[in-house]
C-alpha positions in Angstrom: 119.9 107.0 124.9 123.2 106.3 124.1 124.7 106.5 120.7 124.8 102.7 120.3 121.2 102.4 120.6 120.4 105.4 118.2 122.6 103.9 115.9 120.6 100.2 116.0 117.1 102.1 115.7 117.3 102.2 112.1 116.9 98.5 112.1 115.3 97.3 115.3 112.1 99.5 113.9 111.9 97.5 111.0 108.3 95.6 111.1 108.2 91.5 110.7 106.6 92.1 107.7 108.7 94.6 106.1 110.8 93.2 103.4 114.0 91.7 104.3 115.9 94.0 101.6 115.4 96.7 103.8 118.0 95.2 106.4 120.7 96.0 104.2 119.6 99.6 103.9 122.2 101.6 105.9 122.0 104.7 104.3 119.5 106.8 101.7 122.1 106.3 98.7 121.7 102.4 99.2 118.2 102.6 98.0 118.8 103.7 94.4 120.6 100.9 93.6 117.5 98.2 94.8 115.1 100.9 93.2 117.1 100.4 89.7 116.7 96.4 89.9 113.2 96.5 90.7 111.6 99.2 89.0 111.3 98.8 84.6 113.8 100.9 83.0 111.7 104.0 81.8 110.3 104.7 85.1 113.6 104.5 87.0 115.0 106.9 84.2 112.1 109.4 85.0 112.7 109.5 88.3 116.4 109.6 88.7 117.3 111.6 85.8 117.8 115.5 85.2 117.6 117.5 82.5 120.1 117.8 79.5 123.8 117.5 81.0 122.5 117.0 84.7 124.8 119.8 85.3 122.2 121.0 88.1 121.5 117.6 89.1 125.4 116.7 89.9 125.8 119.9 91.7 122.6 119.5 94.2 124.9 116.7 95.5 128.4 118.1 95.1 127.4 121.0 96.9 127.2 119.6 100.5 130.9 118.5 100.4 131.6 122.1 100.3 130.7 122.9 103.7 132.5 121.4 106.8 131.2 121.5 110.4 133.0 123.1 113.6 131.9 121.0 116.1 131.4 122.3 119.8 132.6 120.0 122.7 131.7 119.2 126.4 128.3 120.4 125.4 125.6 118.6 127.5 123.7 117.2 124.4 121.6 114.7 126.7 118.3 116.8 125.9 118.4 116.3 122.2 115.1 116.7 120.5 114.3 116.8 116.5 111.0 118.7 117.0 110.4 121.5 114.8 107.6 124.6 114.2 106.8 125.5 110.9 104.5 128.0 109.7 102.9 127.8 113.0 102.4 124.1 113.3 104.8 121.4 115.4 106.0 118.8 113.8 108.4 115.8 115.0 111.1 116.1 112.8 112.7 118.8 110.8 112.3 117.6 107.4 109.0 116.4 105.1 108.3 114.5 101.8 108.3 117.1 99.0 105.8 116.7 95.7 106.6 114.2 93.1 104.7 112.8 90.2 106.0 109.5 89.7 104.9 107.9 93.2 102.5 105.7 91.7 104.5 104.6 88.9 107.1 103.8 91.5 105.0 101.8 94.1 101.4 100.8 93.4 99.6 103.3 96.1 102.7 105.0 96.7 100.8 108.5 97.1 99.0 106.8 100.3 102.1 104.8 101.0 104.1 108.5 101.6 101.1 110.0 103.5 100.6 107.3 105.9 104.3 107.2 106.9 104.3 110.9 107.1 101.1 111.0 109.3 102.5 108.6 111.8 105.6 110.3 112.0 104.0 113.7 112.1 105.8 115.4 109.2 104.5 117.2 106.1 104.0 115.0 103.1 103.2 117.0 100.0 100.9 115.7 97.6 101.8 116.4 93.9 99.2 118.0 91.7 100.5 115.5 88.7 99.7 112.5 91.1 97.6 109.4 90.1 95.8 109.5 93.3 92.8 112.1 93.9 94.2 114.8 96.5 90.7 113.8 98.2 91.9 110.4 99.4 95.5 111.2 100.1 94.2 113.5 102.7 91.8 110.9 104.3 95.0 108.6 104.6 97.4 111.3 105.8 96.7 114.3 107.8 99.8 116.1 107.3 98.9 115.7 103.7 99.7 119.3 101.8 98.6 119.8 98.3 100.9 121.0 95.5 99.4 122.7 92.4 100.8 123.2 88.8 98.7 126.0 87.4 98.2 127.9 84.1 98.1 131.7 83.9 93.8 131.2 84.0 91.9 132.7 86.4 88.7 130.3 86.4 91.2 127.1 86.5 93.0 128.7 89.5 89.5 129.4 91.1 88.2 125.8 90.9 91.0 124.1 92.3 91.6 125.9 95.0 87.6 125.2 95.7 88.1 121.7 95.5 91.5 122.0 97.3 89.6 123.5 100.4 86.9 121.1 100.4 89.7 118.5 100.2 90.7 119.2 104.0 94.0 120.8 103.4 95.3 124.1 105.0 98.8 124.1 103.2 98.8 125.1 99.6 102.2 124.9 97.5 102.2 126.7 94.2 105.2 125.3 92.2 106.6 128.3 90.0 109.7 126.5 88.1 107.3 124.7 85.4 106.7 127.4 82.8 107.2 124.7 80.1 108.2 121.3 80.1 112.0 120.7 80.2 114.3 119.4 77.6 114.7 115.8 79.6 116.5 113.9 76.9 116.9 111.0 79.3 113.4 110.5 79.3 113.7 109.7 75.4 117.0 107.7 76.2 115.3 105.3 78.8 112.0 105.2 76.7 109.8 106.8 79.3 106.7 109.0 77.8 103.2 109.1 78.9 101.6 107.3 78.0 104.1 104.5 77.7 104.8 103.2 74.6 104.5 99.5 74.0 107.7 98.3 72.8 109.5 94.7 73.2 112.2 96.5 75.4 109.1 97.4 77.8 107.7 94.2 78.0 111.2 92.8 78.8 111.4 95.2 81.2 108.7 94.5 83.1 108.7 90.7 82.5 111.8 90.6 84.5 110.3 92.7 87.4 107.4 90.3 87.9 107.1 91.5 91.8 106.3 95.1 90.3 103.9 94.1 87.8 101.7 91.9 90.0 101.6 95.1 92.6 100.5 97.1 89.5 98.1 94.7 88.2 96.6 94.0 91.6 96.1 97.8 92.1 94.8 98.2 88.5 92.1 95.5 89.3 91.0 97.1 92.4 91.2 100.9 91.6 90.9 100.9 87.9 92.8 102.5 85.5 95.2 105.0 86.7 94.1 108.9 86.1 95.9 112.3 86.2 93.3 112.8 89.2 94.5 116.4 90.4 94.9 118.9 87.3 91.1 119.5 86.4 89.0 116.9 84.3 90.6 113.4 85.0 92.5 112.4 82.2 93.6 108.6 81.8 97.5 108.0 82.1 97.4 106.4 79.0 95.9 109.5 77.3 98.9 111.5 78.9 99.5 114.7 80.4 100.1 117.5 77.7 96.8 118.5 77.4 96.2 119.4 81.0 99.4 121.7 81.2 97.4 124.4 80.0 99.5 128.1 79.6 102.1 127.7 82.5 104.0 130.0 80.5 101.4 132.7 81.5 101.0 132.4 85.2 102.7 135.7 86.8 102.8 137.5 89.9 98.9 138.6 89.6 98.0 135.2 89.7 99.8 134.6 92.9 98.4 137.8 94.5 95.0 136.4 93.4 95.3 132.9 95.0 96.3 135.0 98.2 93.2 136.8 98.2 91.1 133.5 97.7 93.2 131.0 99.7 92.9 131.5 103.7 95.4 128.7 104.3 98.8 128.7 104.3 100.2 129.6 100.9 103.8 128.3 99.7 105.6 129.2 96.5 108.0 126.2 95.6 111.0 127.0 93.0 112.4 130.2 94.2 115.8 130.8 94.0 116.2 134.5 93.2 116.7 136.4 96.9 114.4 139.2 94.9 111.8 136.8 93.9 111.4 135.8 97.9 111.2 139.7 98.7 108.3 139.6 96.5 107.0 137.0 97.5 107.0 138.3 101.0 105.5 141.6 99.9 102.6 139.5 98.6 101.7 137.7 102.0 103.0 134.4 101.1 103.5 132.3 104.2 106.4 130.3 102.9 109.1 129.4 100.2 110.5 126.4 99.3 114.1 127.0 97.5 114.5 124.6 94.8 115.7 124.1 91.3 113.1 121.3 91.0 115.7 118.5 91.6 117.7 119.6 88.4 114.7 118.6 86.2 114.0 121.8 84.9 116.7 124.5 84.0 120.1 122.9 83.2 122.7 124.8 85.3 120.2 126.4 87.5 122.0 127.2 90.8 122.0 124.9 93.5 119.4 126.0 95.9 122.1 125.6 99.2 124.0 128.4 97.4 120.9 130.5 97.4 119.4 129.8 101.0 121.4 132.6 102.9 120.3 135.3 100.3 116.5 133.7 100.2 116.3 134.3 104.0 117.8 137.6 104.2 114.7 138.4 102.3 112.3 136.3 103.8 110.9 138.9 106.6 108.6 136.3 108.5 107.7 134.0 105.9 109.2 130.0 106.5 112.2 129.6 104.3 112.3 125.3 103.0 114.6 124.2 100.8 114.9 120.5 98.5 117.2 119.0 96.2 120.0 116.8 96.7 119.6 116.1 100.3 121.0 112.5 101.5 122.5 112.8 105.0 121.4 114.0 108.4 124.7 116.4 107.8 123.3 117.5 105.1 119.6 118.9 106.8 122.1 120.2 109.6 124.3 122.4 106.8 120.9 123.4 105.4 119.2 124.8 108.5 122.6 126.3 109.5 122.1 128.4 106.3 119.0 129.5 106.7 116.6 126.9 106.2 113.5 126.4 108.8 112.8 123.0 107.0 114.0 120.5 104.4 112.5 117.9 102.0 113.8 114.9 100.9 112.5 113.5 97.6 114.0 110.6 95.4 115.2 108.4 98.3 111.4 108.3 99.3 110.4 107.1 95.8 113.1 104.4 95.6 112.4 103.3 99.3 108.4 102.8 98.3 109.2 101.2 95.3 111.4 98.2 97.5 108.9 98.5 100.4 106.2 100.1 100.0 105.2 102.1 103.5 107.8 99.9 105.1 110.3 101.6 102.4 109.2 105.1 103.7 109.3 104.4 107.4 113.0 103.1 106.9 113.9 106.1 105.4 112.3 108.4 108.2 114.2 105.7 110.3 117.4 106.2 109.0 117.5 110.1 108.9 116.1 110.6 112.6 119.1 108.1 113.6 121.9 110.1 111.8 120.3 113.4 113.0 120.0 112.3 116.8 123.9 111.4 116.4 125.3 114.5 114.2 123.5 116.8 116.9 125.6 115.3 119.6 128.7 115.1 117.7 128.3 118.7 116.8 127.0 120.0 120.0 123.5 121.1 119.8 120.1 120.0 121.6 118.0 121.1 118.9 117.6 121.7 115.1 117.1 125.2 115.7 120.5 125.7 117.0 122.0 125.2 114.1 123.8 128.9 112.8 126.3 129.8 110.2 129.1 130.0 112.8 129.2 126.1 113.3 130.2 126.2 109.4 133.0 126.6 107.5 133.3 126.8 103.4 136.4 124.9 102.6 136.9 126.8 99.4 137.2 130.3 100.9 138.4 129.5 104.6 141.5 132.1 105.8 143.1 129.2 107.0 146.3 131.0 107.5 144.3 133.4 109.7 143.2 130.7 111.4 146.6 129.5 112.3 146.2 126.3 110.3 148.4 125.4 106.9 145.9 124.7 104.6 148.2 121.7 103.5 147.4 120.2 106.5 144.0 120.5 107.0 
């Protein structure tokens, strides 16, 4: 296929029933402003914000610009493919959708919309333990779904959840390990977000000027009932809040990972690993994969960006799969991560923004855009497969020895 046809694939694939606004979304960054206009201010602030000063959130994006490609020319790239193998399974693309707790607030039945889009494109979608959709229903709608758990350091709670997840048909379980306590998300207070949302004139106005969002949520509530936190133990209405379900997550430790490894027969992934020594410990505990992540800059402000730690984690991973998330917005970002040791990546906020605009159509459009970018980028770099990415195809512009390379840094 020519580069022109790949360029047009993103818009040509839009269904006739897709919202017209998606035609103007040419890159993942384009979805953010449209979502800001379409979602009530407190909910958008919850999705968009980080924690405290947003230092980690900003660095998660800035880090990509430190790396530049050294493309290879005159390479036959006519047989390009994005097919990827991860933990023994074949996927059609090297990226997936991570767990996101605000999905059903951005879009009515948003978890199902993401699960269907992921299954159609044969990529994993990870349903959040804080989802407002029951894990069983998500799996029925999307065969490629994984499940992510927030767990306290309590054996009985762990055992009960693992039994439910297994009965639900899941074969991959993701344990998030970087939410020991609730973070200091000052932005939630500033934008008026809380669980439950507190009635106010500002909230009423925010909803009134977004009739499409309000009507979709009303129809969903009339059909499915009041939203509940479905996957963290006893069902709790969203209007009652989530805090009482958290348990003692600060007691969760390696002994609980070992317990889960004994009980869980499927693939076990730890999400939130940044320290290479933690990766080595996960490897020794029999974990199948780690997701290098700082929770999208939403937990510890100032936590290092995952991309910086990726090579060290990879060096200690052994046979574990190494995945990462946080800050990925371009096909070039995906390829840089793969070059530094990732086997697979996950893209978060853009999918939430997209479904708030176009539900399942929006999620499909994100996938189309990324597929198109990746196919173009691989041709320009001179590779035929994501697995061909390697560190030698990158330079770190901050540390590169331009003089030794015979290039004046002032002329780069």
